[in-house]
Wavefront OBJ file of the C-alpha trace (Angstrom):
o trace
v 128.717 252.510 175.262
v 130.345 249.161 174.905
v 128.698 246.444 176.877
v 130.844 244.471 179.255
v 131.639 241.073 177.327
v 134.119 239.620 179.788
v 134.151 239.219 183.430
v 137.161 237.940 185.216
v 138.088 238.120 188.780
v 141.053 236.883 190.625
v 141.328 237.398 194.303
v 144.257 236.412 196.685
v 143.588 236.143 200.392
v 145.840 238.075 203.067
v 149.388 237.723 202.934
v 152.546 240.132 203.982
v 153.631 242.544 201.680
v 157.182 241.134 202.378
v 156.387 238.130 200.397
v 158.342 238.187 196.948
v 155.616 236.919 194.616
v 152.296 238.604 193.800
v 149.452 236.280 193.157
v 149.105 235.390 189.511
v 146.935 237.694 187.635
v 146.291 238.142 183.793
v 143.553 239.853 181.715
v 143.335 241.457 178.697
v 140.580 243.794 176.940
v 141.151 244.988 173.436
v 144.686 246.456 173.564
v 144.818 246.653 177.458
v 146.364 244.189 179.575
v 147.177 243.731 183.223
v 149.504 240.988 184.683
v 151.758 240.138 187.470
v 155.261 238.575 187.205
v 156.953 238.013 190.405
v 156.484 240.988 192.607
v 155.584 243.203 189.829
v 152.208 244.315 188.383
v 152.323 245.596 185.000
v 149.333 247.615 183.603
v 149.479 248.825 179.645
v 146.783 250.327 177.630
v 148.519 249.628 174.274
v 150.153 253.064 174.169
v 151.684 253.624 177.612
v 153.093 250.751 180.352
v 153.425 251.084 184.131
v 155.409 248.649 186.286
v 154.636 248.529 189.797
v 156.379 246.732 192.626
v 155.311 245.171 195.614
v 156.859 246.594 198.800
v 156.581 246.510 202.627
v 154.243 249.664 202.437
v 152.256 249.144 199.383
v 152.967 249.529 195.509
v 155.655 251.836 193.998
v 155.928 252.696 190.464
v 159.432 251.414 189.105
v 158.785 252.031 185.534
v 156.434 254.169 183.323
v 157.049 254.424 179.544
v 155.353 255.466 176.423
v 155.437 253.126 173.607
v 155.830 255.238 170.410
v 159.003 257.416 171.977
v 160.102 254.516 174.266
v 160.680 257.071 176.722
v 161.004 255.769 180.132
v 159.588 258.813 182.459
v 160.405 256.638 185.691
v 163.145 254.225 186.133
v 163.329 253.787 189.770
v 162.832 251.733 193.153
v 162.322 253.680 196.002
v 161.012 250.817 197.992
v 158.463 252.836 199.445
v 155.050 253.380 198.189
v 153.216 255.626 195.700
v 150.682 256.689 198.525
v 151.029 257.910 201.823
v 148.139 258.721 204.083
v 149.656 259.685 207.653
v 153.133 258.479 208.016
v 154.359 255.772 205.909
v 154.076 252.185 208.251
v 154.152 248.407 207.250
v 151.231 247.168 205.390
v 149.822 243.743 204.107
v 148.395 243.038 200.795
v 144.797 241.555 201.637
v 143.529 240.937 197.846
v 144.208 242.111 194.392
v 141.764 241.589 191.345
v 141.097 242.618 187.923
v 137.949 242.864 186.106
v 136.181 244.559 183.018
v 134.183 247.412 184.143
v 132.312 250.644 182.842
v 131.556 251.727 185.991
v 127.891 250.999 185.846
v 127.758 252.614 182.234
v 129.288 255.633 183.538
v 132.441 255.722 181.713
v 134.173 253.851 179.047
v 135.088 250.118 179.495
v 138.239 249.444 180.868
v 140.056 246.936 183.074
v 139.603 247.936 186.632
v 142.651 246.881 189.082
v 141.726 246.637 192.916
v 144.564 246.040 195.241
v 143.494 246.235 199.075
v 146.037 246.628 201.825
v 145.665 246.669 205.622
v 147.637 248.856 207.814
v 147.279 247.386 211.344
v 149.376 250.131 213.054
v 147.211 252.855 211.910
v 143.997 250.625 211.837
v 143.211 251.629 208.347
v 142.383 249.662 205.153
v 143.474 251.254 201.586
v 142.111 250.168 198.286
v 144.237 251.334 195.450
v 142.417 251.352 192.176
v 143.524 251.594 188.339
v 141.484 252.225 185.530
v 143.410 250.787 182.244
v 141.400 252.094 179.217
v 142.414 250.405 175.869
v 144.631 252.762 173.697
v 144.708 255.414 176.222
v 147.564 257.556 176.887
v 147.164 257.588 180.546
v 145.692 255.729 183.501
v 143.380 256.655 186.196
v 144.434 256.023 189.848
v 142.272 256.103 193.114
v 142.624 255.516 196.750
v 139.794 254.335 198.885
v 140.036 254.379 202.640
v 138.146 252.423 205.406
v 138.769 252.127 209.180
v 139.410 248.755 210.761
v 137.545 247.855 214.230
v 138.991 249.852 216.953
v 139.861 252.844 214.680
v 139.835 256.328 216.403
v 140.633 259.503 214.549
v 143.592 261.244 216.238
v 143.842 264.330 214.275
v 141.705 266.791 212.524
v 143.660 266.287 209.211
v 145.950 263.517 207.833
v 149.623 264.537 208.480
v 150.216 263.566 204.942
v 147.677 262.729 202.176
v 149.678 261.658 198.999
v 147.491 259.979 196.585
v 150.070 259.628 193.612
v 153.891 259.620 193.183
v 156.157 259.786 190.350
v 159.848 259.419 190.691
v 161.203 260.778 187.513
v 164.097 259.388 185.704
v 164.983 262.703 184.311
v 164.120 266.824 185.033
v 161.480 268.002 182.685
v 162.172 271.425 181.148
v 159.197 273.107 182.657
v 156.130 272.950 184.589
v 152.963 274.421 183.131
v 150.247 274.715 185.825
v 146.627 275.625 185.232
v 143.299 276.032 186.957
v 139.695 277.164 186.546
v 137.845 279.603 188.673
v 134.242 278.814 190.014
v 131.830 282.030 190.564
v 133.484 283.913 187.207
v 131.685 287.269 187.141
v 131.990 289.249 183.752
v 133.445 292.424 185.583
v 136.190 290.674 187.496
v 139.684 291.244 186.861
v 140.796 287.653 187.367
v 140.215 285.505 184.061
v 138.496 282.189 183.931
v 141.673 280.512 183.348
v 145.008 280.795 185.485
v 148.010 279.355 183.634
v 151.287 279.647 184.812
v 154.586 278.373 183.244
v 157.274 277.418 185.917
v 160.732 276.283 186.456
v 160.823 272.335 187.675
v 162.163 273.017 190.965
v 161.221 272.333 194.508
v 157.638 274.005 195.134
v 154.100 273.486 196.150
v 151.219 274.219 193.812
v 148.005 274.143 195.914
v 145.663 276.285 193.413
v 145.907 274.244 190.115
v 143.689 271.386 188.923
v 146.333 270.082 186.466
v 149.935 270.265 185.667
v 152.015 269.570 182.201
v 155.763 268.543 182.887
v 157.127 269.465 179.630
v 160.459 267.655 178.109
v 162.021 268.498 175.003
v 159.756 266.527 172.643
v 157.325 264.942 175.287
v 156.082 265.085 178.698
v 153.422 264.351 181.377
v 149.981 265.571 182.269
v 148.966 265.438 185.776
v 145.213 266.087 186.746
v 143.404 266.096 190.134
v 139.759 264.573 189.436
v 138.489 266.783 191.965
v 136.431 269.995 192.394
v 139.648 272.226 192.873
v 139.152 275.777 191.617
v 141.264 278.853 191.961
v 138.620 280.640 193.685
v 137.868 277.646 196.181
v 138.479 278.879 199.794
v 140.411 276.860 202.178
v 137.272 276.490 204.613
v 135.234 274.774 201.708
v 138.355 272.821 200.382
v 137.410 269.079 201.357
v 141.390 268.173 201.099
v 141.818 268.845 197.351
v 145.386 268.830 198.220
v 148.079 270.034 195.954
v 151.202 269.300 193.636
v 154.697 269.039 195.010
v 157.984 268.937 193.615
v 160.860 267.891 195.294
v 164.007 266.984 193.562
v 163.112 264.759 190.614
v 159.957 263.832 192.395
v 156.266 264.924 192.108
v 153.610 264.031 194.380
v 149.818 264.710 194.165
v 148.032 264.995 197.417
v 144.231 265.288 198.377
v 142.576 262.614 200.239
v 139.127 263.936 199.888
v 138.385 263.318 203.251
v 139.854 263.829 206.873
v 140.488 261.058 209.674
v 137.183 261.274 211.224
v 135.285 260.615 207.835
v 136.566 257.046 207.770
v 133.866 254.311 208.185
v 134.368 250.639 209.251
v 131.533 249.416 206.884
v 132.516 250.867 203.639
v 135.213 252.807 201.633
v 135.102 256.321 201.234
v 136.624 257.807 197.695
v 139.542 260.051 197.688
v 139.955 262.377 194.782
v 141.349 260.534 191.616
v 144.429 261.179 189.560
v 145.083 261.115 186.071
v 148.500 260.406 184.879
v 148.849 260.838 181.026
v 152.162 260.464 178.765
v 152.436 262.233 175.409
v 155.100 262.798 172.685
v 155.649 266.077 171.178
v 154.904 269.674 172.126
v 152.257 271.505 173.988
v 149.694 271.015 171.384
v 150.214 267.102 172.052
v 149.754 267.592 175.943
v 146.634 269.140 175.149
v 144.961 266.548 172.773
v 146.313 263.686 174.834
v 144.483 265.303 177.995
v 141.127 265.902 176.058
v 141.373 262.429 174.566
v 141.697 260.906 178.045
v 139.108 263.348 179.351
v 136.692 261.806 176.581
v 137.533 258.289 177.725
v 136.659 259.116 181.366
v 133.644 261.338 180.590
v 132.204 259.936 177.175
v 129.522 261.654 175.318
v 126.487 259.541 174.820
v 124.786 261.046 171.609
v 121.208 260.118 172.496
v 121.399 262.103 175.603
v 124.207 264.369 176.161
v 123.972 265.850 172.625
v 121.422 268.734 173.269
v 120.653 272.436 172.971
v 118.644 273.727 175.790
v 116.755 276.907 176.617
v 116.116 277.958 180.304
v 113.143 279.983 181.741
v 115.059 282.030 183.971
v 117.329 284.389 182.320
v 115.402 287.022 180.733
v 114.897 288.783 183.512
v 117.105 289.471 186.788
v 114.398 290.003 189.335
v 113.538 286.592 191.349
v 109.837 287.289 191.065
v 109.578 288.008 187.591
v 111.959 284.715 186.774
v 109.818 282.765 189.193
v 106.828 283.784 187.296
v 108.486 282.481 184.074
v 108.176 279.073 185.018
v 104.270 278.607 185.302
v 102.383 276.442 182.967
v 100.969 279.264 180.945
v 104.220 280.356 180.095
v 105.962 277.241 179.544
v 103.641 276.091 176.973
v 104.190 279.102 175.238
v 108.107 278.273 175.470
v 107.715 275.000 174.202
v 106.193 276.119 170.898
v 108.741 278.870 170.532
v 111.974 276.412 171.060
v 110.316 273.921 168.795
v 110.024 276.655 166.149
v 113.825 277.712 166.761
v 114.849 274.065 166.718
v 116.051 273.913 170.254
v 115.965 270.450 171.657
v 115.076 270.922 175.236
v 113.163 273.300 177.338
v 114.317 273.606 181.063
v 111.932 274.974 183.605
v 113.514 276.611 186.208
v 112.516 277.669 189.744
v 109.057 278.607 190.372
v 107.273 275.422 189.948
v 107.590 273.577 193.058
v 105.791 273.212 196.511
v 107.326 272.549 199.968
v 107.190 268.682 198.920
v 109.034 269.549 195.745
v 105.965 268.653 193.786
v 104.737 270.998 191.080
v 102.470 273.633 192.890
v 98.900 273.868 191.720
v 98.643 277.524 192.876
v 100.995 280.288 193.699
v 99.988 280.242 197.313
v 101.589 276.710 197.549
v 104.767 278.005 196.088
v 108.106 276.849 198.160
v 109.330 280.277 198.517
v 106.375 282.346 199.066
v 108.021 285.687 199.795
v 108.531 286.021 196.204
v 104.914 285.791 195.223
v 103.215 289.185 194.627
v 99.827 288.065 193.071
v 97.654 284.970 192.812
v 97.944 282.754 189.619
v 97.823 279.119 188.806
v 101.236 277.421 188.468
v 100.664 273.560 187.477
v 96.929 272.808 188.104
v 97.355 269.352 186.777
v 100.835 268.605 187.406
v 103.129 267.875 184.596
v 100.378 266.623 182.371
v 99.967 269.452 179.910
v 103.299 270.627 179.644
v 104.411 267.078 178.859
v 101.596 266.518 176.162
v 102.616 269.662 174.565
v 106.518 268.726 174.528
v 105.501 265.356 173.128
v 103.346 266.682 170.424
v 106.147 268.983 169.382
v 109.101 266.800 169.876
v 110.698 269.047 172.577
v 112.450 267.486 175.418
v 111.836 268.806 179.083
v 114.330 269.649 181.791
v 113.874 270.725 185.275
v 115.571 272.788 187.912
v 115.754 271.777 191.561
v 117.763 272.881 194.737
v 120.431 270.042 195.541
v 118.527 269.427 198.824
v 115.609 267.868 196.722
v 115.226 264.100 198.031
v 115.886 261.166 195.774
v 112.201 259.774 195.903
v 111.075 263.404 194.681
v 113.484 263.396 191.796
v 112.263 260.104 190.661
v 108.438 261.103 191.087
v 109.056 264.147 189.056
v 111.133 262.073 186.464
v 108.251 259.674 186.144
v 105.444 262.113 185.750
v 107.349 264.666 183.654
v 109.799 262.552 181.710
v 112.473 265.174 181.907
v 115.608 264.368 180.086
v 117.538 266.726 182.318
v 117.814 267.803 185.913
v 119.696 270.663 186.940
v 120.584 270.457 190.732
v 121.647 273.921 192.152
v 123.051 275.651 195.178
v 125.129 272.803 196.400
v 127.741 273.554 199.098
v 129.927 270.444 199.239
v 131.649 271.391 202.090
v 131.993 268.032 203.532
v 132.417 264.436 202.388
v 129.054 263.206 203.582
v 127.274 266.372 201.591
v 129.606 265.409 198.342
v 128.991 261.803 198.420
v 125.145 262.174 199.107
v 124.745 264.502 196.059
v 126.892 262.306 193.756
v 125.239 259.213 194.906
v 121.713 260.843 194.330
v 122.407 261.960 190.858
v 123.802 258.142 189.981
v 120.691 256.573 191.427
v 118.516 259.038 189.297
v 120.307 258.435 185.971
v 120.171 254.720 186.801
v 116.589 254.640 187.851
v 115.857 256.452 184.412
v 117.758 253.699 182.476
v 120.485 256.361 181.600
v 117.837 258.312 179.848
v 118.479 261.442 181.869
v 121.288 263.551 183.172
v 122.384 265.763 185.796
v 123.704 269.339 185.299
v 125.849 271.025 187.672
v 126.302 274.657 188.475
v 129.627 276.452 188.778
v 128.376 280.026 189.329
v 129.274 280.536 192.890
v 132.216 279.980 194.962
v 131.094 277.280 197.384
v 132.526 273.975 196.537
v 130.396 272.199 194.039
v 131.118 269.619 191.435
v 133.544 271.323 189.375
v 135.837 271.362 186.001
v 137.380 267.834 186.472
v 134.763 266.124 188.730
v 131.202 264.845 188.102
v 130.967 265.237 184.378
v 129.832 261.610 184.003
v 126.458 262.666 184.960
v 125.987 265.480 182.747
v 127.223 269.012 181.514
v 128.353 271.918 183.632
v 126.540 275.242 183.529
v 129.320 277.764 183.637
v 128.039 280.922 184.335
v 124.893 283.483 184.749
v 124.768 285.882 182.061
v 121.574 288.150 181.860
v 120.940 291.013 179.134
v 118.150 292.837 181.324
v 120.034 293.809 184.792
v 121.353 296.184 186.633
v 124.230 293.967 188.312
v 127.281 294.404 186.157
v 128.724 291.308 187.587
v 126.179 289.322 185.529
v 125.833 291.398 182.592
v 125.856 289.721 179.323
v 128.576 291.036 177.244
v 129.205 288.985 174.156
v 133.165 289.343 174.116
v 133.312 288.088 177.730
v 131.144 285.348 177.051
v 133.383 284.419 174.162
v 136.591 284.766 176.164
v 135.411 282.360 179.051
v 134.761 280.035 176.389
v 138.086 280.469 174.585
v 140.246 279.952 177.786
v 137.909 277.123 178.888
v 138.785 275.411 175.704
v 142.408 275.058 176.263
v 142.374 272.358 178.899
v 138.555 270.824 178.777
v 136.343 269.253 176.257
v 134.239 272.421 175.688
v 131.115 270.753 174.592
v 130.789 269.496 178.205
v 130.052 273.062 179.274
v 127.156 275.274 178.624
v 127.396 278.568 177.118
v 125.083 281.193 177.238
v 122.906 282.866 174.136
v 121.120 285.954 175.502
v 118.507 287.892 173.426
v 120.467 291.133 172.439
v 117.500 292.975 171.692
v 116.432 293.063 175.161
v 119.667 295.041 176.416
v 118.862 297.004 179.519
v 121.766 299.767 180.265
v 123.276 299.937 176.996
v 125.991 301.871 178.751
v 127.055 298.864 180.559
v 127.027 296.146 177.442
v 127.579 296.425 173.825
v 125.526 293.378 173.124
v 122.977 295.472 170.842
v 125.890 296.214 168.509
v 126.006 292.523 167.668
v 123.652 290.519 165.533
v 121.885 287.491 166.805
v 123.789 284.785 164.721
v 127.016 286.067 166.204
v 125.498 285.719 169.494
v 124.644 282.142 168.834
v 127.846 281.142 167.104
v 129.865 282.094 170.257
v 128.253 279.079 171.640
v 128.398 276.475 168.914
v 131.514 274.606 169.978
v 130.255 274.075 173.483
v 126.793 273.123 174.438
v 124.520 276.090 173.657
v 122.107 277.341 176.435
v 119.492 279.919 175.651
v 119.150 281.329 179.065
v 116.002 283.133 178.409
v 112.445 283.143 177.265
v 112.669 282.487 173.726
v 109.256 283.676 172.646
v 110.409 287.423 173.230
v 112.784 287.038 169.956
v 111.105 289.153 167.291
v 110.060 287.547 163.861
v 113.399 289.198 162.469
v 115.628 287.995 165.141
v 113.935 284.154 164.502
v 114.735 284.555 160.884
v 118.293 285.167 161.490
v 118.718 282.299 164.112
v 116.619 279.348 162.737
v 118.919 279.029 159.478
v 122.102 278.976 161.759
v 120.792 276.430 164.329
v 119.378 274.161 161.486
v 122.799 274.036 159.801
v 124.537 273.739 163.139
v 122.257 270.431 163.950
v 123.104 268.885 160.787
v 126.741 269.132 161.520
v 126.594 268.752 165.404
v 127.167 264.671 165.545
v 130.661 265.205 163.742
v 131.409 268.274 165.830
v 130.990 266.195 168.854
v 133.604 263.441 167.591
v 136.213 266.300 167.364
v 138.298 268.009 169.867
v 137.980 271.683 170.403
v 140.968 274.394 170.629
v 141.068 278.351 170.851
v 142.864 279.971 167.920
v 143.621 283.280 167.055
v 144.194 285.820 169.903
v 142.265 285.973 173.234
v 138.933 287.728 172.906
v 139.203 291.417 173.902
v 136.750 292.858 171.851
v 139.114 293.936 169.343
v 140.623 290.903 168.024
v 140.471 288.082 165.584
v 139.632 285.058 167.498
v 137.777 281.646 167.336
v 137.670 277.949 167.751
v 139.092 275.136 165.940
v 137.172 271.592 166.167
v 139.633 269.050 164.869
v 139.203 265.252 164.264
v 142.480 263.459 163.822
v 140.828 260.235 162.012
v 139.129 262.129 159.228
v 141.882 264.863 158.994
v 139.170 267.348 158.904
v 137.173 269.679 161.383
v 135.276 272.840 161.752
v 136.238 276.448 162.493
v 134.139 279.273 163.998
v 136.037 282.515 163.357
v 135.190 285.866 164.948
v 136.301 289.505 164.044
v 135.093 291.169 167.015
v 133.326 294.517 167.493
v 136.379 297.028 167.601
v 138.573 295.184 165.128
v 139.549 297.276 162.075
v 141.352 294.468 159.979
v 139.200 292.999 157.069
v 141.201 289.884 156.938
v 143.703 288.094 159.313
v 145.944 285.230 159.070
v 145.222 282.672 161.898
v 147.253 279.572 162.904
v 145.489 276.134 163.069
v 146.621 273.221 165.300
v 147.586 269.639 163.837
v 147.604 270.842 160.071
v 150.613 272.166 158.409
v 151.931 272.774 154.699
v 148.598 271.259 153.294
v 146.014 272.210 150.887
v 142.659 272.699 152.696
v 139.235 272.714 151.201
v 137.278 275.300 153.238
v 133.245 275.332 152.814
v 131.408 278.205 154.453
v 128.521 276.461 155.976
v 125.951 279.492 155.912
v 126.548 280.484 152.279
v 127.902 277.105 150.748
v 130.753 278.763 149.316
v 133.871 276.419 148.813
v 137.625 277.278 148.018
v 140.900 275.528 148.240
v 143.893 277.256 150.141
v 147.550 276.479 150.540
v 148.518 277.002 154.067
v 151.278 279.110 154.980
v 152.986 276.909 157.369
v 150.423 276.293 159.718
v 148.325 279.548 158.904
v 145.325 280.265 156.813
v 144.017 283.698 155.626
v 140.445 284.605 156.667
v 138.286 287.664 155.531
v 135.251 288.981 157.212
v 133.745 292.269 155.827
v 132.338 293.931 158.821
v 133.257 293.907 162.651
v 131.076 291.720 164.858
v 130.840 289.214 162.075
v 131.571 285.571 162.170
v 132.304 282.467 159.924
v 131.107 278.854 160.622
v 133.429 276.851 158.243
v 134.116 272.818 157.524
v 137.690 272.205 156.634
v 139.015 268.915 154.933
v 142.977 268.626 154.535
v 143.356 267.362 150.856
v 146.888 266.078 150.994
l 1 2 3 4 5 6 7 8 9 10 11 12 13 14 15 16 17 18 19 20 21 22 23 24 25 26 27 28 29 30 31 32 33 34 35 36 37 38 39 40 41 42 43 44 45 46 47 48 49 50 51 52 53 54 55 56 57 58 59 60 61 62 63 64 65 66 67 68 69 70 71 72 73 74 75 76 77 78 79 80 81 82 83 84 85 86 87 88 89 90 91 92 93 94 95 96 97 98 99 100 101 102 103 104 105 106 107 108 109 110 111 112 113 114 115 116 117 118 119 120 121 122 123 124 125 126 127 128 129 130 131 132 133 134 135 136 137 138 139 140 141 142 143 144 145 146 147 148 149 150 151 152 153 154 155 156 157 158 159 160 161 162 163 164 165 166 167 168 169 170 171 172 173 174 175 176 177 178 179 180 181 182 183 184 185 186 187 188 189 190 191 192 193 194 195 196 197 198 199 200 201 202 203 204 205 206 207 208 209 210 211 212 213 214 215 216 217 218 219 220 221 222 223 224 225 226 227 228 229 230 231 232 233 234 235 236 237 238 239 240 241 242 243 244 245 246 247 248 249 250 251 252 253 254 255 256 257 258 259 260 261 262 263 264 265 266 267 268 269 270 271 272 273 274 275 276 277 278 279 280 281 282 283 284 285 286 287 288 289 290 291 292 293 294 295 296 297 298 299 300 301 302 303 304 305 306 307 308 309 310 311 312 313 314 315 316 317 318 319 320 321 322 323 324 325 326 327 328 329 330 331 332 333 334 335 336 337 338 339 340 341 342 343 344 345 346 347 348 349 350 351 352 353 354 355 356 357 358 359 360 361 362 363 364 365 366 367 368 369 370 371 372 373 374 375 376 377 378 379 380 381 382 383 384 385 386 387 388 389 390 391 392 393 394 395 396 397 398 399 400 401 402 403 404 405 406 407 408 409 410 411 412 413 414 415 416 417 418 419 420 421 422 423 424 425 426 427 428 429 430 431 432 433 434 435 436 437 438 439 440 441 442 443 444 445 446 447 448 449 450 451 452 453 454 455 456 457 458 459 460 461 462 463 464 465 466 467 468 469 470 471 472 473 474 475 476 477 478 479 480 481 482 483 484 485 486 487 488 489 490 491 492 493 494 495 496 497 498 499 500 501 502 503 504 505 506 507 508 509 510 511 512 513 514 515 516 517 518 519 520 521 522 523 524 525 526 527 528 529 530 531 532 533 534 535 536 537 538 539 540 541 542 543 544 545 546 547 548 549 550 551 552 553 554 555 556 557 558 559 560 561 562 563 564 565 566 567 568 569 570 571 572 573 574 575 576 577 578 579 580 581 582 583 584 585 586 587 588 589 590 591 592 593 594 595 596 597 598 599 600 601 602 603 604 605 606 607 608 609 610 611 612 613 614 615 616 617 618 619 620 621 622 623 624 625 626 627 628 629 630 631 632 633 634 635 636 637 638 639 640 641 642 643 644 645 646 647 648 649 650 651 652 653 654 655 656 657 658 659 660 661 662 663 664 665 666 667 668 669 670 671 672 673 674 675
């Protein structure tokens, strides 16, 4: 993370919006700049530029363009405002300022613009913020709301809660709307990804996290930075809002709060929005989105690039899983993960007493109803596991319920030196619960001097963090996948894990999501899963373009299994730093257990990347031509990383021929474009 080099602040005291001039404001950071000119506020990243005009109601966008194409997607003056919380009323600009910020090291360095308005008739204050990242294709905007003295909530919900508006200069050809499901189960008919191609016509889209407004050779990507999911029930929806198209205008709603949530002593955050401009086709929209996503949620190599094992997932019975978290077993697991080359062992539930400290004995365990026998858990606290982990260069992680207090998180961090905390069971159905949990995670990470992270769990339908929210604090644990279970809805089936990752990779950076590796030798009901018909490297390779998590007790791997897995992990770790510099996209056909499919990890700066290619179990073709992105009509050098075999191939347009002798086979490749 770049350190803050410049701090610059301009504040102008209260004056009416009807005045024609904005106070003088001018600040640059690298290629980003912000300045005022008359009644206009201009923000530019070096690749895009947005112009706001001061009106009687707030700020309205009058121009929004992308430099490389000179396309002006907005060229209008509505005279109203880009936001509308309740009905439009006259307001006053209280202050406007700009400074260099990195949000306390939780995002990349950018220019932060804050424009504060008061609306006396509604007795509310609004702060409109803009994050201007250098060389970004887009901007992040957000509203913050505060009550003025005498404010009283009149309604249960805001009559309108518009947080972003674009009055388009021309009508896009179509709208691509997409959303992702929380609580995905392996046997559900619904896919993880919902994706619809819609006409640009009057409509409301209330299920999506993002939309792409696609023109002929360019477009706009709009993202709701919220915990919106396609499975989120209305009663748990904390005003996540919708996309609404009306004529040439698109608005994004979602205040993230309700009238009664406003406070007089502090601002409350609404859900933020990303507005990204791109040139080219749909592939260009996806790369522009992922590049902005990584600016917003950067990867910190020293803490975020980790491969994890977790003590919980070998069984599906709580008593047995809890037993796996005891010191005796964890010491054994530390040795096992060190041998395999896994970076971190996460201790799941089974360690804690009622005070969220290590229980000395099972009779102290917090959920005593699951205990059938008397056994020691952590007689000396974290002392012994920490010593063992340090001696073998293994990091430790810790599970806790989201209700754990902040002071106990910090106490356990101090005594156990945990590099990762998983906070589970969250139900963020109110603003207070959301902000309390996020604040707890933020405080812990700062306390640890940014040497720990917090992982979120989206395995249930209750509102949690989400796919586009909270990822500055750590990775997302995507789904429970267990190999030894009677429950079909959590059964580990390789192609379904692959399918979820494949769908997920279309619109998010996959390396921020934990993908499950299971021990296929431990398959319980072989009529419900075909895991045993695959091989161990295949099960691991499925996860390599994401963040692998061995959701199991790894000491159950046989000697033969370990001999298959260790070479792959060693090669993966050698290339992992470069893999994390690229952007992952799905290639081939959607996994269905009989396709050729996989992932492409592309680095445009080096014109090279990585491929994981899979010939699925029920596929009968020994070779297949697959289409790559961002590479066309070129000679490409391919290196099979497992065999070191090299060859140069001439692409057929954007296609390359791959060969895998046997079904349930894979290839892990590096490619380099030669011309």
